[in-house]
C-alpha positions as a Markdown table, in Angstrom:
| # | Residue | x | y | z |
|---|---|---|---|---|
| 1 | Met | 0.2 | -0.1 | -0.3 |
| 2 | Asp | 1.5 | 3.6 | -1.1 |
| 3 | His | 0.8 | 5.0 | 2.3 |
| 4 | Ala | 1.1 | 8.9 | 0.9 |
| 5 | Ala | -1.2 | 7.8 | -2.1 |
| 6 | Val | -3.7 | 6.4 | 0.3 |
| 7 | Leu | -3.5 | 9.6 | 2.7 |
| 8 | Ala | -4.2 | 11.7 | 0.0 |
| 9 | Leu | -7.5 | 10.0 | -1.4 |
| 10 | Phe | -8.3 | 9.3 | 2.2 |
| 11 | Asp | -8.3 | 13.5 | 2.5 |
| 12 | Arg | -9.9 | 13.7 | -0.5 |
| 13 | Asp | -12.6 | 11.4 | -0.2 |
| 14 | Met | -13.6 | 11.3 | 3.5 |
| 15 | Arg | -12.6 | 14.9 | 4.7 |
| 16 | Glu | -12.8 | 17.7 | 2.1 |
| 17 | Gly | -15.8 | 15.4 | 0.2 |
| 18 | Ala | -17.1 | 14.2 | 3.5 |
| 19 | Arg | -20.6 | 12.6 | 3.8 |
| 20 | Pro | -23.1 | 13.7 | 6.2 |
| 21 | Asp | -22.8 | 10.5 | 9.1 |
| 22 | Gly | -27.1 | 10.9 | 9.7 |
| 23 | Pro | -30.0 | 11.9 | 8.3 |
| 24 | Asp | -30.5 | 14.9 | 10.8 |
| 25 | Ala | -26.9 | 16.1 | 9.4 |
| 26 | Val | -25.8 | 18.4 | 6.5 |
| 27 | Val | -22.1 | 18.7 | 5.4 |
| 28 | Glu | -21.0 | 22.5 | 4.4 |
| 29 | Arg | -18.0 | 23.8 | 3.1 |
| 30 | Ala | -17.4 | 27.6 | 4.4 |
| 31 | Gly | -14.3 | 29.2 | 3.3 |
| 32 | Gly | -11.3 | 27.2 | 4.0 |
| 33 | Val | -13.0 | 24.3 | 6.4 |
| 34 | Val | -15.6 | 21.7 | 5.9 |
| 35 | Arg | -17.9 | 21.2 | 8.6 |
| 36 | Gln | -20.6 | 18.8 | 9.6 |
| 37 | Val | -24.0 | 20.4 | 11.2 |
| 38 | Ser | -26.1 | 18.3 | 13.1 |
| 39 | Ser | -28.8 | 18.3 | 16.0 |
| 40 | Ala | -27.6 | 18.4 | 19.7 |
| 41 | Leu | -27.5 | 14.9 | 19.8 |
| 42 | Gly | -25.5 | 14.3 | 16.3 |
| 43 | Trp | -22.0 | 15.1 | 16.0 |
| 44 | Asn | -21.0 | 18.6 | 15.5 |
| 45 | Gly | -17.7 | 19.9 | 13.8 |
| 46 | Val | -15.0 | 20.5 | 11.3 |
| 47 | Val | -13.8 | 17.6 | 9.7 |
| 48 | Trp | -11.3 | 19.1 | 7.3 |
| 49 | Ser | -9.4 | 22.5 | 6.5 |
| 50 | Asp | -7.1 | 24.4 | 4.0 |
| 51 | Leu | -5.2 | 27.3 | 5.9 |
| 52 | Asp | -2.3 | 28.6 | 6.4 |
| 53 | Glu | -0.9 | 31.3 | 9.4 |
| 54 | Ala | -2.6 | 34.5 | 7.6 |
| 55 | Ser | -6.3 | 32.6 | 7.3 |
| 56 | Ala | -6.4 | 30.4 | 10.5 |
| 57 | Asp | -7.4 | 32.5 | 13.3 |
| 58 | Ala | -10.1 | 33.9 | 11.2 |
| 59 | Ala | -11.5 | 30.6 | 10.4 |
| 60 | Ile | -11.2 | 29.5 | 13.9 |
| 61 | Ala | -13.2 | 32.3 | 15.4 |
| 62 | Ala | -15.9 | 31.7 | 12.1 |
| 63 | Gln | -16.6 | 28.3 | 13.4 |
| 64 | Ile | -16.7 | 29.5 | 17.1 |
| 65 | Ala | -19.4 | 32.0 | 16.0 |
| 66 | His | -21.4 | 29.7 | 14.0 |
| 67 | Phe | -21.6 | 26.9 | 16.1 |
| 68 | Ser | -22.0 | 29.0 | 19.3 |
| 69 | Gly | -24.7 | 30.5 | 17.5 |
| 70 | Leu | -26.8 | 27.2 | 17.1 |
| 71 | Gly | -26.3 | 26.7 | 20.9 |
| 72 | Phe | -24.0 | 23.4 | 20.1 |
| 73 | Glu | -20.6 | 22.1 | 21.1 |
| 74 | Phe | -18.6 | 20.9 | 18.7 |
| 75 | Glu | -15.3 | 19.3 | 17.5 |
| 76 | Trp | -12.1 | 20.4 | 15.4 |
| 77 | Lys | -10.5 | 17.2 | 14.3 |
| 78 | Leu | -7.4 | 17.7 | 13.7 |
| 79 | Tyr | -4.8 | 15.6 | 11.6 |
| 80 | Gly | -1.0 | 15.5 | 12.4 |
| 81 | His | -0.6 | 16.6 | 8.6 |
| 82 | Asp | -3.0 | 19.5 | 8.7 |
| 83 | Leu | -1.5 | 23.7 | 8.3 |
| 84 | Pro | -0.4 | 25.6 | 9.7 |
| 85 | Val | 1.8 | 23.4 | 11.8 |
| 86 | Asp | 0.8 | 25.0 | 14.8 |
| 87 | Leu | -3.0 | 24.9 | 14.3 |
| 88 | Gly | -3.4 | 22.9 | 17.6 |
| 89 | Arg | -1.8 | 25.8 | 19.7 |
| 90 | Arg | -4.2 | 28.4 | 17.8 |
| 91 | Leu | -7.2 | 25.9 | 18.6 |
| 92 | Arg | -6.3 | 26.0 | 22.2 |
| 93 | Asp | -5.6 | 29.6 | 22.6 |
| 94 | Ala | -9.3 | 30.3 | 20.9 |
| 95 | Gly | -10.6 | 28.1 | 24.0 |
| 96 | Phe | -10.6 | 24.4 | 22.6 |
| 97 | Thr | -9.8 | 22.0 | 24.9 |
| 98 | Ser | -7.5 | 18.9 | 23.5 |
| 99 | Glu | -8.4 | 15.3 | 23.8 |
| 100 | Pro | -6.3 | 12.3 | 23.7 |
| 101 | Glu | -4.4 | 11.7 | 20.4 |
| 102 | Glu | -5.1 | 8.8 | 18.5 |
| 103 | Thr | -3.3 | 7.1 | 15.2 |
| 104 | Leu | -5.2 | 7.3 | 11.9 |
| 105 | Met | -4.8 | 3.5 | 10.8 |
| 106 | Ile | -5.9 | 2.2 | 7.3 |
| 107 | Gly | -5.8 | -1.5 | 5.9 |
| 108 | Glu | -6.3 | -2.7 | 2.3 |
| 109 | Ala | -8.8 | -5.2 | 3.0 |
| 110 | Ala | -7.2 | -7.6 | 0.7 |
| 111 | Asp | -4.0 | -8.0 | 2.8 |
| 112 | Leu | -5.6 | -8.5 | 6.1 |
| 113 | Asn | -5.6 | -10.9 | 8.2 |
| 114 | Leu | -9.4 | -11.6 | 8.5 |
| 115 | Glu | -9.5 | -15.1 | 10.1 |
| 116 | Ala | -9.6 | -14.3 | 13.7 |
| 117 | Glu | -12.9 | -15.5 | 15.5 |
| 118 | Pro | -14.3 | -14.9 | 19.0 |
| 119 | Pro | -13.3 | -16.9 | 21.9 |
| 120 | Glu | -15.4 | -20.4 | 23.1 |
| 121 | Gly | -18.6 | -18.7 | 24.4 |
| 122 | Ile | -18.8 | -15.6 | 23.0 |
| 123 | Arg | -21.2 | -15.2 | 19.9 |
| 124 | Ile | -21.2 | -12.0 | 17.8 |
| 125 | Val | -24.8 | -10.7 | 17.1 |
| 126 | Ser | -26.2 | -8.2 | 14.3 |
| 127 | Val | -27.7 | -5.4 | 15.4 |
| 128 | Thr | -30.4 | -4.1 | 13.6 |
| 129 | Asp | -33.4 | -2.8 | 15.8 |
| 130 | Arg | -33.8 | -0.4 | 19.0 |
| 131 | Ala | -33.1 | -3.4 | 21.4 |
| 132 | Gly | -29.6 | -4.0 | 19.6 |
| 133 | Val | -28.8 | -0.3 | 19.6 |
| 134 | Asp | -29.8 | -0.3 | 23.6 |
| 135 | Leu | -27.4 | -3.1 | 24.0 |
| 136 | Val | -24.4 | -0.9 | 22.0 |
| 137 | Ala | -25.3 | 1.8 | 24.1 |
| 138 | Glu | -24.9 | -0.1 | 27.4 |
| 139 | Val | -21.7 | -1.6 | 26.1 |
| 140 | His | -20.4 | 2.1 | 25.2 |
| 141 | Glu | -21.6 | 3.3 | 28.6 |
| 142 | Lys | -19.7 | 0.4 | 30.5 |
| 143 | Ala | -16.3 | 0.0 | 28.5 |
| 144 | Phe | -15.9 | 3.9 | 28.2 |
| 145 | Gly | -17.7 | 5.4 | 31.2 |
| 146 | Thr | -19.5 | 7.9 | 29.3 |
| 147 | Asp | -23.2 | 8.4 | 28.6 |
| 148 | Gly | -24.4 | 6.5 | 25.6 |
| 149 | Ser | -27.3 | 8.9 | 24.3 |
| 150 | Arg | -25.7 | 10.5 | 21.5 |
| 151 | Leu | -24.7 | 7.0 | 20.2 |
| 152 | Arg | -28.0 | 5.6 | 20.9 |
| 153 | His | -29.8 | 8.5 | 19.2 |
| 154 | Gln | -27.3 | 8.5 | 16.0 |
| 155 | Leu | -27.1 | 4.7 | 15.6 |
| 156 | Leu | -31.0 | 4.0 | 15.7 |
| 157 | Ala | -31.5 | 7.1 | 13.0 |
| 158 | Gln | -29.0 | 5.4 | 10.8 |
| 159 | Leu | -30.4 | 2.1 | 10.9 |
| 160 | Thr | -34.0 | 3.6 | 10.4 |
| 161 | Ala | -33.0 | 5.8 | 7.6 |
| 162 | Asp | -30.4 | 4.4 | 5.5 |
| 163 | Pro | -29.4 | 0.5 | 7.1 |
| 164 | Asp | -26.6 | -0.1 | 4.5 |
| 165 | Thr | -24.8 | 2.6 | 5.4 |
| 166 | Val | -24.0 | 1.0 | 9.0 |
| 167 | Val | -23.0 | -2.4 | 10.6 |
| 168 | Ala | -23.2 | -2.4 | 14.0 |
| 169 | Val | -22.5 | -5.8 | 16.0 |
| 170 | Val | -22.8 | -6.9 | 19.8 |
| 171 | Ala | -20.7 | -9.7 | 21.1 |
| 172 | Leu | -22.6 | -11.6 | 23.8 |
| 173 | Ala | -21.5 | -14.0 | 26.7 |
| 174 | Gly | -24.8 | -15.7 | 27.1 |
| 175 | Asp | -27.2 | -12.9 | 27.4 |
| 176 | Thr | -25.0 | -10.5 | 28.6 |
| 177 | Pro | -23.4 | -7.9 | 26.1 |
| 178 | Val | -19.8 | -7.7 | 27.0 |
| 179 | Ser | -18.1 | -5.7 | 23.6 |
| 180 | Ala | -19.9 | -3.9 | 20.8 |
| 181 | Ala | -18.8 | -1.9 | 17.4 |
| 182 | Arg | -20.0 | -0.5 | 14.5 |
| 183 | Met | -18.8 | 0.2 | 10.9 |
| 184 | Glu | -19.8 | 3.3 | 8.5 |
| 185 | Leu | -19.9 | 2.2 | 4.5 |
| 186 | Val | -19.4 | 5.5 | 2.7 |
| 187 | Pro | -21.1 | 5.3 | -0.8 |
| 188 | Gly | -19.5 | 6.6 | -3.7 |
| 189 | Thr | -15.9 | 6.1 | -1.7 |
| 190 | Arg | -13.1 | 3.1 | -1.2 |
| 191 | Phe | -13.3 | 3.5 | 2.4 |
| 192 | Ala | -15.1 | 1.9 | 5.3 |
| 193 | Gly | -14.4 | 3.1 | 8.9 |
| 194 | Leu | -14.5 | 1.3 | 11.9 |
| 195 | Trp | -15.6 | 3.2 | 15.4 |
| 196 | Gly | -16.8 | 2.5 | 18.5 |
| 197 | Gly | -14.9 | -0.8 | 19.3 |
| 198 | Gly | -15.0 | -1.3 | 23.1 |
| 199 | Thr | -14.9 | -4.2 | 25.6 |
| 200 | Val | -16.4 | -4.3 | 29.3 |
| 201 | Glu | -13.5 | -4.4 | 31.6 |
| 202 | Gly | -13.0 | -7.7 | 32.8 |
| 203 | Trp | -13.6 | -9.4 | 29.3 |
| 204 | Arg | -10.7 | -7.5 | 27.7 |
| 205 | Gly | -7.3 | -9.4 | 26.5 |
| 206 | Arg | -9.6 | -12.3 | 25.1 |
| 207 | Gly | -9.5 | -11.6 | 21.6 |
| 208 | Ile | -12.9 | -10.2 | 21.4 |
| 209 | Tyr | -12.0 | -6.9 | 20.1 |
| 210 | Arg | -9.9 | -8.5 | 17.4 |
| 211 | Ala | -12.8 | -10.6 | 16.5 |
| 212 | Leu | -15.1 | -7.8 | 15.9 |
| 213 | Val | -12.4 | -5.9 | 14.0 |
| 214 | Ala | -12.2 | -8.9 | 11.3 |
| 215 | His | -15.9 | -9.8 | 11.5 |
| 216 | Arg | -16.7 | -6.2 | 10.4 |
| 217 | Ala | -13.5 | -6.2 | 7.7 |
| 218 | Arg | -15.4 | -9.4 | 6.3 |
| 219 | Ala | -18.3 | -7.3 | 5.8 |
| 220 | Ala | -16.5 | -4.5 | 4.1 |
| 221 | Val | -15.0 | -6.8 | 1.8 |
| 222 | Asp | -18.5 | -8.5 | 0.7 |
| 223 | Arg | -19.9 | -5.0 | 0.4 |
| 224 | Gly | -16.9 | -4.2 | -2.4 |
| 225 | Tyr | -14.5 | -1.6 | -0.1 |
| 226 | Arg | -11.4 | -1.7 | -0.6 |
| 227 | Tyr | -9.6 | 0.5 | 2.4 |
| 228 | Leu | -10.7 | 0.0 | 6.2 |
| 229 | Gln | -10.2 | 3.0 | 8.4 |
| 230 | Val | -9.4 | 3.5 | 12.2 |
| 231 | Asp | -9.2 | 5.8 | 15.0 |
| 232 | Ala | -7.1 | 3.9 | 16.9 |
| 233 | Met | -6.1 | 4.4 | 20.5 |
| 234 | Ser | -3.0 | 3.5 | 22.1 |
| 235 | Thr | -4.4 | 0.1 | 23.4 |
| 236 | Ser | -5.8 | -0.9 | 20.0 |
| 237 | Arg | -3.3 | 0.0 | 17.7 |
| 238 | Pro | -1.0 | -3.1 | 18.7 |
| 239 | Ile | -4.4 | -5.3 | 17.8 |
| 240 | Leu | -4.8 | -3.7 | 14.7 |
| 241 | Glu | -1.2 | -3.5 | 13.3 |
| 242 | Arg | -1.0 | -7.7 | 14.1 |
| 243 | Leu | -4.2 | -7.6 | 11.4 |
| 244 | Gly | -2.1 | -5.9 | 8.9 |
| 245 | Phe | -3.3 | -2.2 | 9.5 |
| 246 | Ala | -0.7 | 0.5 | 9.0 |
| 247 | Pro | -0.2 | 4.1 | 10.7 |
| 248 | Leu | -0.6 | 6.9 | 8.2 |
| 249 | Thr | -1.0 | 10.2 | 10.6 |
| 250 | Thr | -2.2 | 10.9 | 14.0 |
| 251 | Thr | -5.6 | 12.4 | 14.6 |
| 252 | Thr | -6.7 | 14.7 | 17.9 |
| 253 | Pro | -10.4 | 15.6 | 18.9 |
| 254 | Tyr | -10.2 | 19.4 | 19.9 |
| 255 | Ala | -13.7 | 20.3 | 21.9 |
| 256 | Tyr | -15.3 | 23.6 | 21.9 |
| 257 | Thr | -18.3 | 24.3 | 24.6 |
| 258 | Pro | -19.8 | 27.5 | 23.7 |
């Protein structure tokens, strides 16, 4: 895989050419940025920018004014190769709070190791309705310690309005949900994004996360997607590398609360 070429393709198709991630979202180009505007329960933020030292501060101020006028928190998703090189510092100076850095990892589906299966006693179940969404949100809350209301709203809206663009799964030990994840399929591109993979404490280290990655990857291959993309935390990066994913750059969420 040509890392530079794939990163450029990712920037073009998934960031500059971003599609809304749900039925209540719109993607807009405003000056030198591409942003998504959703509801208060959806994801709001900047996904791409083409800025320099002369234009960055004004663009940041414009996005703060726009989302603050809507009363929405929002996120500026900054990638390691974005310009200007001090854009992160400018965001912090403007009142943004940086969250933990992640690694953008991309794998070419044909080259990945997709043989991983769940450990004994664990079954992977597809999520197609509200009951399944509730299980995914339950796992999310237990695994990450955060409120699952936004995830519950977004995933149910996607499954209802456009089920061909999302694959969600939950891993069950008996009837107990112990891990969950989703995959977003972007029509018209070669990328499928793996999101939200989390395992409840006490069930980690058994290969469940690896099995969920392989399960979703096989589903992406079946649907004709060439590349799989993950924003990986430090805990999941080694697992993804063993499956065949390559680190291409970093990504850091910068959050702003009006």
